[in-house]
N, C-alpha and C positions, 0 to 999 in steps of 0.2 A: 202171419196173422198168430200173433202169439198165444199160447193155449191160456186158459185160466187156471186159477192155483188150483191144485184139489182141494174139497171140501168136504167136512163132516160136521154133520148136523148143520147149527148154524154159525159157527165159527170156520173160518178159514183155517189150514192147517200151518204150524209155523207162526200165527198172529198171538203174541201173547195177551193173553185176557186177567184180568185181575179184578179181584172181587172189589175194588176202589170203583170200577167204571160202573157199578149197581148202586142204584138208590133204594136204600132200606127205610126211606124214612114214612112213619107212620104202621110200621109193622114191628111185631113182635118176635123176639129171638130165645129159646130156651136153650141154655146150653149145657148137656149132662157133664161132668167133669173138670168142669168150669174154674176148679179151683187153679190150676196149673198146666204145663205143658200145651200140645194141642189145643184143647178146649178153651186155655184161656188166650191162647193165639188169636184162635176164632172169635170169641167175642171181642176181643179188641177188636179187629175187622170189620165185625157187624155193627158196635158201636160208631168206627171210622166211617162207614155207610149212611149213619143215621138210626137205626134201629134201637128200639128198648131191647135192652136185655136183661134176661134174668138167668144167673149162675145158679146150678145144683152142685153138688158133689159132698161124698161121706165124711169126707178132712171139715170139719168145722171152721178149726182154727185157719184154714189154710185160704178156704173159702172167704172166713171175714177178712182176712188181709188180700186176698185178691180183689175184693170188692171195694177196698179203700185204697187201692192204687191205681 
C-alpha cells in the first residue's frame, strides 16, 4: 500500500494553493502600501476573490492612479 503524501498544516506539500481558491465575498481588506508593487498585486487578488478593498499609501498621486486602474 502506498504511503500518503507528507502534510503540513491543512495543505498537502507540493499541491499548489492560490488565493483565487478562497471566497472573500462580504469581507473587507485594508492594504497598506497598496499604490504599487506587492501591495497593489495583493489588492487585485483580494478583489478577484470578492473582497471589498481599501488602499492606503503615503503617495497620494500613485494611490489615485491605482484606485482608477
